[in-house]
C-alpha positions, 0 to 999 in steps of 0.5 A: 556617560549617565549615572545609570549607564555607569552603574550598569558597566560597573556591575557587568565588570564585577560579574565577569570578574567573579566568573573568572575568579571561580574558574569559569573562562569566557571565549570570544569565539565559539569552540566545537564540543569534544567528540562524545559530548552529545549522545548520538541517536542511532537510527531505528533498525528496520524490523526483520521481515516476516513477509510470506509469499502469497499469490496475487493476481493482476490483469494480463490482456483479457485475463488474470495472471498469478504473481508470487509476492512477499506480503507482510500483512496477510489479511484482506486489507493487506492483500488489497493494499498489495493489489493497489500497489500494482504489479512488480516493477519488472512486470509493469509493462505487461500486467496492470491492476484495476482496483484503483480509481483511474481519476484519483487513485483510491481503491474502488473496493474497500474491506468492511469486514472479514470473518473467521469463517473466511468470508470478506465483505467489500464495499464498492465506490461509485467509481466501480459502477463506471467501469466497463462491464468486462473490467468489472469482471476482471477486477472482481476476479482479481480480488476474489482470486487473490483473497482465496490464496490467504484462506478468504474464499468467500467474497460479498460486495455491497453498495455504499449502503451495505446492500449486496450487489449481483456480480457478473461472471466471466460466462455472462451469468449473474451471481447473486450470492457470495463469489469464490475463486472458482467462479472466476477461474476461467479468467486465469491465463494458462499458460501465461500470456506471452508478449509479442515482438512489438511489445503488445499482448498476444492472447493465449490460444485455448486448447 
């Protein structure tokens, strides 16, 4: 052993001896800490739900069907998020939403502003223009009718540059101004669409 190694060994021995003299014990193996030695972080409790029932509309066959859902965020953004989430699990076989881009799943209508007077401005994406004409009518009707239930009764849809676009109505006319739920009331199925025995949709008979 070299002189340097000998000095290190002596110093280490003195250190351990001093710790033992001060009442500090050393252990060869790790020992579990006693219960309560480390405070346990309790999981954050979920906030109490403040959601309110709202009527939102999903596509059923060639029309729209109202569905009552609890929506926590009763704003234009909250309603569009509920539409993007799709119908309830138990209704996904017969109801669908059109707001999501079929390629990447992003919403094709995005809220840009909402005024206290009840008017909402939505910007369309390019994917909106690729929808078949009938699906465009159903999508606009789905959104306008759902927003009307929370008091946002006037809807303007713009192109990506902020210019309002004309909207096709269920009867084939073109609407140049803001859209309202009344403009798309003809799409709402009454009575609700029934399901055929083979699982397909049967169109409601008009009286």
